[in-house]
N, C-alpha and C positions, 0 to 999 in steps of 0.2 A: 504493500500500500504506500510505499515511498517514505520519505522522511516525515517526522512528526509535525503535525500542524501546530504552530505556536499557540493557536487558540485552545488546543487540548491541554497544553502545559498550564495555561492561565487558570484552568478550572481546578487545579490541584495545588495543595500547599507544599508537597514534597516533589523533588526532582523526579522526572520520569526517565527511564532508560529503556532502550529497545532490547527486547529479549533476543533479537537476532545477533547481538554482540556475543552472546554465549552459545546460541544454537541457531544456525542460519535457517532452520525450518520454521522458526518462530518470528522471523523478521516482520516488522510492522505491528507487532503486539508489544505494548509498553507495560512497564511495571514501576510502581513507586520505589524509589531507592531503598527505603528501610525494609522492604519486603524482598529485595533481590537476594536470592540464595537461601531464603528462609524455607523451612519445611512447610508443606501445605497441609496444615492441621485440619482434620475433619473431612478431607476429600478422599474418596476411595478409588479403586482401580477402574470402576465403571465410568468415571469421569476423566480418567487419564489414559492408561494403556488401552482401555476399551471404549474410548470416546466415539469412534466411528460406529460401533454397534449401538451405543446409547443414542447417537444422533439418528440412526436408521429407525430405531424403535419408537422414539418419541417425537420425531419431526412432524409437526402439525401446524404449519404456519397459517393455513386457511382458517382453522378453528380459532386460533389466537387473534387473527385479523378481525373476524366477526365479533369476538368477545370484546376486544379492546375498543373497536369502533362503536359498539353499542354502549359501553360504559363511559367512554370519554366524549362522545359526541363529535360534532363538526369542529374543524380547525378554525379558531376565531382570530388567528394571527398573533396571539400573545405568547404562544409557546415557541421559543426559539432555541432553547438548550434543554435537552432531556437526559436524565440519568436513568439508565436501565441496570438494575441490580440482579446478579445471577443470570446473565444473558445466555449462557450456554452456547449453542450453535446458532441461535438467532430466532427462535420461535416468536419472541416478542419484539425484537429489534427490527426485523424486516417490516412487520405491520406498522410500527411507529414511524419508520422512514416513509412509508406510503401515506399514512394518515396525516403526517405533518411535513409536507414537502419542502418547507422553508427552514426546518429545524436541523440542528446538529445533535446527533445522538452519541452519548458516551456509553459504550457497552462494557460492562465489567463482569468478570467471572474469575473464580479461583483456579479454573482449569485452562491452561494455555492450549491444551489439545482441542478443546471445544471451540475456543476462540479462533484457532487456526482454521477450523472448518468454516466458521462464519467469515473470516478474512477471505478465504478462497472464493466463497460465494459472492461477496461484495465486489471483489476485484474483477469478476467476470461481467459486471453490470454497470455500465457507465453512469446510470442515473443515481447510483448510490455512492460513487466515488467522492471523496472529500467531504462527505456528510456524516461520517461515523468514525469515532476513535475507539480503539480496542485496548483495554487496560486489564491486565491480570492482577487481581488483588483480592484480599480477604474482605468479604462484605461486612465483617464486624468492625473494620477500621474506618474511622472518619478521617479521610485524607483530602476532602474536597474543600475548595474555597467557599466560605460561608455565603449563603444567599446567591449562589451562582446559577442555580437551575430553576427552570420554570415548570418542570414535571418530573416526578420520580415514579418508576414502574418496577415492580418485582413480580414476575410471573412464576409462581410456584418456587419461591426461594426461602421464605421464612421458615417453613417446616423442616428445612435441612439444617437450620442454625441452632446451636445449643442455647444461645441467649438472643432470641429474635428481637427483644426490646432494644438491644444495642443497634441493630440495623435501623429500626425506626428512629432512634436518636440521631444516627448519622444522616439519615435522609432529612430529618427536620433541620439539622444544621446546614445542609446543602441547599435547601429550597428557600426561595424568596418568600416573603409574607404573601399569603393568599394563594400560593401555588398548591396544586394537588399532588397527592401520592396515591397510587393504586397498587393493590396486591391481590393475587389470586391464590387462595389457600384452601386446604382440606379442613373440614370441621368435624367435631366429635359426634354430635347427636345423630346425624344421618348414618355415619359409618357404624355407630354403636348398634342401631337397629338392624343394619345389614349384617353385622357380625352375629347377632342373635339368630337371624335366618340361616346364615352359613353353619352355625353350630347345630341347628335342627337338621339341616340337610346331611351333615356328616354323621350325626347320630342315626338317622334313618338309613343311610348307606351302610353303616356298620351292621344294623339290624338285618338288612337285606343281603349282606355280604357282597355288596357291589363295590368295585374298585375302578380306578381310571385316572388319567391325568387331570381331568376337571376337578375331581374330589381332592387330589393332591394340591391343586392350585388354591382351592378354598381353604385347605388346612394351612397353607403358607400365608394366606391373607389374614386368617384369624390370628396367627402368631405375630404378623406384622402389626396388626391393629393393637394387640395387647402390649407389644413392646413399646409403642408410643405413649402408653399410659403409665410408664414407670415413673417413680419419683425422680425429679430432675437432678438430684444429687447422685443418683446411681451412675457409677462410671461407665456402665454398659451403654448408657444413652449416647455418650460421645462417639461410640463406634457405629451407631445406626446411620444409614443414609437418610431415612425418613424419621425424624425425631418427634414430630408434633402432630396432634389433632388440636385445632383451636376451638375456642368457644366465644360466644358473644362477650361473656364476662371478661375474658382475657384481653380482648381488643378494647373494651370499654375502660379497663384499668390502664392498659398501655398507652392509650390515646387520651387519657383523662386529665393529663396535666396541662400546663399553659402552652405547650408547644403546638397542640393540635386542636382543631375544631371541626364541626360538621362531619362526624363519623357516620358512615353508612355501610351496611352489610347486606348484600343482596345475593340470594342463592342462584347458582348456575344450573342446577339439574332440572329445573322445571317442576311442574305440579301434576304431571300425568303418570309417567312410569320411571321416576328417578332411580329407584332401587334396581329395577330390571336393566335399565340402561347402564348403570355403574357396574353391575355384575358382568354384563357382556363386555364392557370396556376392560375390566380387570382380566378376564379370560384372554382377550385379544392381546393386551400388552404383556401379560405374564407368560403365556405359552403359545401365542399366535393362533388361538383356536376361536371358533365361533360358538354359538349357543348350543350346538349339538354335542359339545364336550360334556354337557350335563343332561340327564334324562328329563322327560317332561314333568315327572312328579317333583323334581327339584325346583323347576321354575314355578310350579304351583305353590310351593312353600314361599318363594320370594314374593310372588304376587299376593299371597295371603297376608304377609306382613305389610306390603305396600297398600293394600286395600283396607287395612285397619285404620288408615288416616284419610281425612277429607282432602280435597285438593289444596285447600289452604294449609292444612296440617303438613302435607308433603312438602310444601314450599318452606315451612318453618323448620323442617328437619335439618336442613343445611348439610349437604354432602360436600359440595365445593361452593365457594362464595367469592364474589368480588368485594373487596374491602377498599373503600375510598375514604380519605380524610383530607383536610385542608390545613396547610401551615398557617398558624395564627400570626398576628402581628406582634405578639409578646415575645420577650427574650426566651432563650432556652431555659428549661427548668434547672435550678441550681442542683448540682450533683450532691449526693449524700456525703456526709463527712467520711473521711478516710477510715476504712474499717479494719479492725484486727482480723487476722485469719490468714488463709492461704492466698498467696499472690503468685503470678507467673507471667511469662511472656508467651502467649499462645503460639507464636511462630517458633519458639524454642522450648517446647514443652517438656524436654528432658530434665529440667531443673525445677525444683519447687522451693518456695520461700515462705516461711511462716513469719508474718510481720505483725508487731504490735507498735504502730506508728505514733500512738498517743502517749501522753505522760511525760515526765521529766527526762526520761532516757529511752528514746525510741530504740527498738532492737529487732533483729531479724535472724532467724535460723536459716542457714543455706543448706538445702538437701540436694546433693548432686553426686558426682562419682569421681574417684581418683583416677590417675593415669592407668592404674592396674585394673580398673573396672569396678573396684569395690565401692559400695555406698559410703560416702564420707559426708560429714556435716561439721559445720562450725558456725560461729556467731559473728555477724558483721559488726565491725566497729561503728558506733553511732555516727562518727564523722564521715563514714562511707555511704550513708543514706541521704539521698537528696529528696526532701519532701516539698520542694518549691513548685513542682510541676502542676499541682492542682489536686483536688480531693480524690480523683479517680485514677491517678497515676503516681508512681514514684520511681526513682532511679536508684540503683545500687552499683557500687564499683566492685568489679570482680577482676582481680589480677591485672589492673590497668585498663580494662575495658568497662564500658557502662552498659548495664542491662536495664531496660525500661520495663516496668511491671504494671500489672493491673489486677484487680481482685479476680480470683478464680471462680468465686461463687457470689458475684455481686448481686444476683437476683434474689438472694435470700435475706431475710431480716436478720439483724444482729441478735445474738444469743448470749446471755450473761455468762454461760459456761465456757464460751470460747476463750482460750487463753493459754498461757504458758504455765506448766505444772512441774514441780520438782519433788523428788522423793523426800518423805519426812524423816528418813533415817539420819543418824548423826553424820554419816559419811554418804551423801547421796550418790547413788550409782547410775541414775538416769534421769532424764526429763521426758515429759510428754507434751507435745504441742497439739492442740485439738481445736477444731472448729465444728460447732453443732449446726446442722442444716435441716432442722425440722425432724423428718423421719430418719435421718442418717447423721452420722458424725464421721469426719475424716481426721485421722490422727496419725502422728508419727512418733515412734519411740526413739529418742536420742540416747544412745548407749555407747559404751566404750568401743564396741566392735562395729559401729556405724549406725545407720538408721533403718527402721522397718516401718511399714505403712499398713494401715487398716482403714477400710471404709465399712463402718459398722451400721447395722440397722437397729432401730429402736424397737424394743419389746413393750408389752403392755405395762410392765412395772417401771418403765422409764429408763431402764438400762439399755446400753447399746452393745451389740454382739456381732462379731465377724471373724476374720482370720488374718493373722499377721503374715505379711508378705515381704520378702527380701529381694530387691531387684539388683542386678549387676549389669555392668557394661554400658551404662547410659552416658549422658552428656557431662563433660568435665566443666570446670569453672569457666573456661574460655574455649574457643575453637569451634569447629563445625558441630552441628546437631548430630547426635546418634541415638537411636532408639535403644532402650534397655532390653536385655534378654528376658524371656518368660520368667516369672518370679519363682523363687523357692518358697514353699509353704512352711511356715514355722509353727503352726498350731493355732488353737482358738484364742480369740481376744475378746475382752469385755471391758467396758468403761461404765462406771456407775457413780453419779454425783449424788452425795447425800446432803450437801450444803454448798454455799458459794465458795467455800475454802476447803472442800473435802472431795477427793476423787479416788476411787479404788479401781485398780487396773489388774486384769489377768494378763501376765506377760508371757512371751515365748518360753516354752519349757514348763509352764504350769505355775510359776511363782506368782503370788499375789502381792501387790505393793500398794501402799497408801501414799498419796501425793497431796501437796498443798499448792495453792496458787503462788506463783512468783510475784512478789510485790512490785508495784510500778517503779519504785526507785532502786530495786535490787538489780545487780548485774547478773545477766545470764551466764552460766559457766561456758567458757570457750570450748571445752570438751572435757571428758573425764580421762583423757590421755593426751599426749603431745601430738598435735596435728597442725598442719599449715592452715592459717586463717584464710577463709575464702575471700575476705575483703582486704587482704594485705597487698 
């Protein structure tokens, strides 16, 4: 697509670099400098190595053109710069270029492979040349010049994101006051009723002893639906391609601050046969089959559930919906105060930092790996913590380099039990740093032989239970990202708080220990043996 249009660079706060400098096959696709060389967190092989197959399966420009045209209406001449989030190979980008022939579209996606497919399509069509910029970036990152865009569109992107509220915030920052944002997303209510129908079909098939690829596909869809309903703190959620079913309440809360106004949610599936249509679509996309993949009695069950609702009720079920909102004229909502707990750089996820940024002596535990691959931890000197960047970011110096961090679980409310805990024994042998996340708690045991991790689930009595894991071979203090090896399982773990200053922990090997909260003015132990300080 030739050299970068200067107008594209003006829309970003970070320098853009051509990926063709590193890989000629990606020439004409640009990337913000801070993301260059960073691992692509949360993107799987279907969007990278298998991008061509993904494009072939999900290419449906005509459907998106009809949908976007109906939702956005006629071009009134005020939309000149469009931000498309999660563009993929162009399902929404191409219709936007057609609907707004005077506009410049910035197509963003985390997959350079999908953007390369879009680039090749655009280059072959003169009417699109010089009207679209391709940028490979993480949708979670706000790298746009404030108030630079007249429209933001995300066609089936938010449900792939671990924290979709961050994407909404980035779009709010990028849009001028009064500009619209539009998202196409799956909703829980309709899919929940369809899942009940699928379960009935599978039970009946088992009773009849009938098998086939159609039933296998329904079984996969039931598992996919239920996986999206996991607690958000469950680490398995991060590994899912499709992470969310949304609700009206979620969008009302996400768009309920001063950034947005005029929220509207309109169902896509229609009010006649939405369940039947969606079941057919899932068979087609999943296994390339038509409705004959299921017997007639199975379709009777789907229609029985469908006919249990009036036409108005079917519209209210919401299987897929168009969500629109308008950027208000008010300033962005002030960020919440800097939170204690786990912090990280999502682009360098091999390192974890437990940070207590408040109080007279801010402190951070650095959990990473030594050159030999063993898990190593130490405590950052307070002088190495830079808290000036704003309440949602901080920086820490690691071996002469600077790591910029953000909360790992920013969507959760603060919990009074979150903090730094040290053994009560006269000669403390370990610390525990723990963040409570509603139904789960994420904690690290900081011991003489390194650190171990647990993500524990809360039981009815209020205690948290899980399994201690020891990872090896991951990212060192500096240098390129490397993923850790599969963990070694060290045994059961439990954490039980009986008071604000009392924590009982079941440690690896079965030892139970009592911990007290480390006071705000107390210095955290550098380690219980001699190690190199991570912030030195």
